[in-house]
C-alpha positions, 0 to 999 in steps of 0.5 A: 778382634782377637787380643793378639791382633789389637793395637796398643795405645801407642800404635793407635796414637802413631796412626792418628798422628801420621794423618796430621800432615800439615803443621804451622809454627810460630818460631823464635830464637837467638843467633850468633853470627859468623864471618869467616869463622869469627863469632860475634860477641852479641846475640841476635834475634830470630822471629817468623812463621814456618809451614811443614808438610809430612810426606805421605805419613812417612818420617820425612817432611818438607818445610818452608816459611819466612824468618826475620833475623837481626844479626850483630857481627865482628869482622877481621881486616882481611875479611872486610873488602868494601867494593872488592878492595882491602882496607888499610891496616889503620882500620880496626874493630870492624863491626856491624849490625844487619837485618836479614830475611830468611826464606828456607826450604828444608827436608826433615827426617824423624830419627825417633818417631813416636806418639808424643816425641820426635827427634829429628835432623834437617837440612836444606838451603835458604835464600837470604836477603839483607834488608838493612846494614850498619857498619862501624870501625876505628881508624888510627891517624898518623898522629896516633889518635883514633876516631870511630866511624858509624854509617848506614850502608843499606843496599851497598854490595850484594843483598841476596845470597844463599846459605846451607841449613843444618839442624838437629832437634827435639819435638814434644807433641800434645793433642793439637800442639807441638813444641820444638827446640832445634840448634842449627848452623847456617853455612854461607854459599857466597858473600853479601852486603857492604864489605863482601861478608861471608856471613853465616850463623849458629843458634837455636830456634824454638817453634810452637 
């Protein structure tokens, strides 16, 4: 082949990389939950497995999987409505923890696509299931004293809802391995759990 028509190393690498259509990832990360704009004070943890399929060697991919998310949240009185009813103004410092199971279906597009580096954006939806939930709050009595209530509320209220996923990320590729870092936001499409929470999150996820 004349030199003028030969591929350089990067082009050959791109062709080879594009033939690798499937990718399986172990994922881990951290999140901060949001309830109607109120961001939690403590970070939660995400762990899971994802599978990605590139569409015919293009810059588009489809991904799905299962991720376990532990979340810690704070709630204002006006956003906390157990059984659909507002709580007394004597209730304060509503907070809770929960474990969510996230099953996402996302579409990814590689804005930058080369032999060793990808920069991408992705969006999609997740079905979210609340596996368990605990809540605590302070109550101010008529004499001015305050007591704290802690209770397990598993299965009370809606346990399944949907969120919209939006992420941007960077991927560094090696021979048969890639490392991804992707900040993300999850926007709730409904309410969930005891208290009818509009529960979303923001965070960052690392994939190998």
